[in-house]
C-alpha positions in Angstrom: 26.8 142.7 -168.8 29.8 144.8 -168.2 32.5 143.8 -167.2 34.1 143.3 -163.8 36.6 146.4 -163.1 39.1 143.6 -161.3 42.6 144.0 -162.6 44.4 140.9 -162.5 46.6 142.0 -159.5 43.3 143.4 -157.2 42.2 139.6 -157.7 45.4 138.2 -157.0 45.3 140.7 -153.5 41.7 139.1 -152.7 42.5 135.8 -153.0 46.1 136.0 -151.3 43.6 137.6 -148.6 41.2 135.1 -148.5 44.0 132.6 -148.4 46.0 134.0 -145.7 43.5 134.2 -142.8 44.6 131.9 -140.2 44.9 127.5 -141.0 42.0 125.8 -139.0 43.5 122.6 -137.1 42.7 119.8 -139.1 39.8 118.8 -137.0 39.0 115.4 -138.8 41.1 113.1 -141.1 38.1 113.6 -143.5 38.5 117.2 -143.3 42.8 116.7 -143.7 42.0 114.1 -146.6 40.4 116.8 -148.2 43.1 119.8 -147.9 45.9 117.9 -148.6 44.5 116.2 -152.1 43.6 119.5 -153.4 46.3 121.0 -152.4 48.8 118.5 -153.9 46.3 118.5 -156.8 46.9 122.8 -156.9 50.6 122.2 -157.0 50.8 119.5 -159.7 49.0 121.5 -161.7 50.7 124.9 -161.1 53.8 123.1 -161.9 52.3 121.8 -165.1 51.9 124.7 -166.4 55.2 125.8 -164.9 56.6 123.5 -167.8 54.7 124.5 -170.0 55.3 128.4 -169.6 58.8 128.9 -168.4 61.7 129.4 -170.3 64.2 128.9 -166.7 66.0 125.7 -166.5 65.6 125.8 -162.7 61.6 126.8 -162.9 61.3 123.7 -164.8 63.4 121.6 -162.6 61.7 122.4 -159.6 58.6 122.1 -161.2 58.9 118.4 -162.2 60.5 118.1 -158.6 56.7 119.1 -157.4 55.2 117.0 -159.9 56.8 114.1 -159.1 56.7 114.4 -155.4 53.5 115.4 -154.9 52.1 112.8 -157.5 53.4 110.5 -154.8 52.1 111.6 -151.8 48.9 112.1 -153.1 48.7 108.3 -154.3 50.0 107.2 -150.7 47.4 109.5 -149.2 44.5 108.0 -151.8 45.3 104.9 -150.7 45.1 105.8 -147.3 41.6 107.6 -147.9 40.3 104.5 -149.6 41.7 102.3 -146.6 39.6 104.4 -144.1 36.5 105.0 -146.5 37.0 108.8 -147.1 36.1 110.3 -150.3 39.1 112.0 -151.7 38.7 115.2 -154.1 39.8 114.9 -157.9 40.4 118.1 -158.6 41.8 121.8 -157.1 39.5 124.0 -155.1 38.2 127.0 -156.5 40.6 129.5 -155.0 43.6 127.5 -156.5 41.7 127.5 -159.9 41.5 131.3 -159.6 45.6 131.5 -158.8 46.2 129.1 -161.7 44.4 131.4 -163.9 46.2 134.4 -162.4 49.7 132.4 -163.2 48.2 131.3 -167.1 48.1 135.3 -167.9 51.5 135.8 -167.1 54.6 135.1 -169.0 58.7 135.1 -168.9 60.4 136.3 -166.0 56.7 137.3 -164.7 55.5 134.2 -164.7 58.6 132.6 -163.2 58.5 135.0 -160.2 54.7 134.6 -159.7 54.7 130.5 -159.9 58.0 130.9 -157.6 56.0 133.0 -155.2 53.1 131.1 -155.5 54.9 127.8 -154.6 56.1 129.6 -151.0 52.6 130.8 -149.9 51.1 127.0 -151.2 54.0 125.5 -149.2 54.1 127.4 -146.3 50.2 127.0 -146.0 50.4 123.1 -146.3 53.3 122.7 -143.9 50.8 124.4 -141.2 48.2 121.9 -142.4 50.3 119.1 -142.1 51.7 120.1 -138.4 48.1 120.5 -137.5 47.0 117.1 -138.6 50.4 115.6 -136.7 49.6 116.9 -133.4 45.8 116.4 -133.7 44.0 114.1 -130.7 41.5 113.4 -133.5 43.9 112.0 -136.1 43.9 108.2 -136.7 47.4 106.9 -136.7 47.8 106.1 -140.2 46.9 109.7 -141.2 49.3 111.3 -138.2 51.9 109.0 -139.9 51.7 110.3 -143.1 51.2 113.6 -142.2 54.7 113.1 -140.0 56.2 111.4 -142.8 55.6 114.4 -145.3 56.4 117.2 -143.8 59.8 117.1 -144.4 59.6 116.7 -148.3 57.1 119.7 -147.6 59.8 121.8 -145.6 62.1 120.9 -148.0 60.1 122.0 -151.2 59.9 125.3 -149.2 63.3 126.2 -148.5 64.0 124.8 -152.5 61.2 127.5 -153.5 62.1 130.2 -151.2 65.9 129.5 -152.9 64.8 129.2 -156.3 63.1 132.9 -155.0 66.5 134.5 -154.8 68.0 133.1 -157.5 65.3 134.8 -159.7 66.5 137.8 -161.8 66.4 141.5 -160.4 65.8 144.7 -161.9 68.2 147.8 -161.6 67.1 149.1 -158.4 67.7 145.6 -156.9 63.8 144.4 -156.7 62.9 141.2 -158.1 61.8 141.3 -161.1 57.6 140.8 -161.1 
């Protein structure tokens, strides 16, 4: 069977397009639990990869913070879901696994830039998800409060990722190194 003609950059573009569509409002607690849990798992896994691959101390510190904060938030979510009878996924979505694979093939400054760009995108998506659930008429109070209490942390993560993105090295033309 011939190899697929896709280059990593084309695959990343396709995945980004698939992920960039309008976020559906969380129509139920189970949808929110599923999407929030898989997003946190993906953040933890990509951040573990950053601890292994990055040589940048700022990227490593950010990655450790993502692991600590998302692990804590996911444990709280798991407890709430269990108390309310919801199943909680224990692995990332297929798209998140593909994103992680794209990160795995990167090295050095290219990895750092791709990881941080992924963090910005992922946190923008998570904020939209949590805001939608916080405002959802169908959300139960415990999960609405979880969304409300977690939003400031997610917003802080986004700000930190954006600041880190600005701090990454630039090339001679003033562009961020890939």
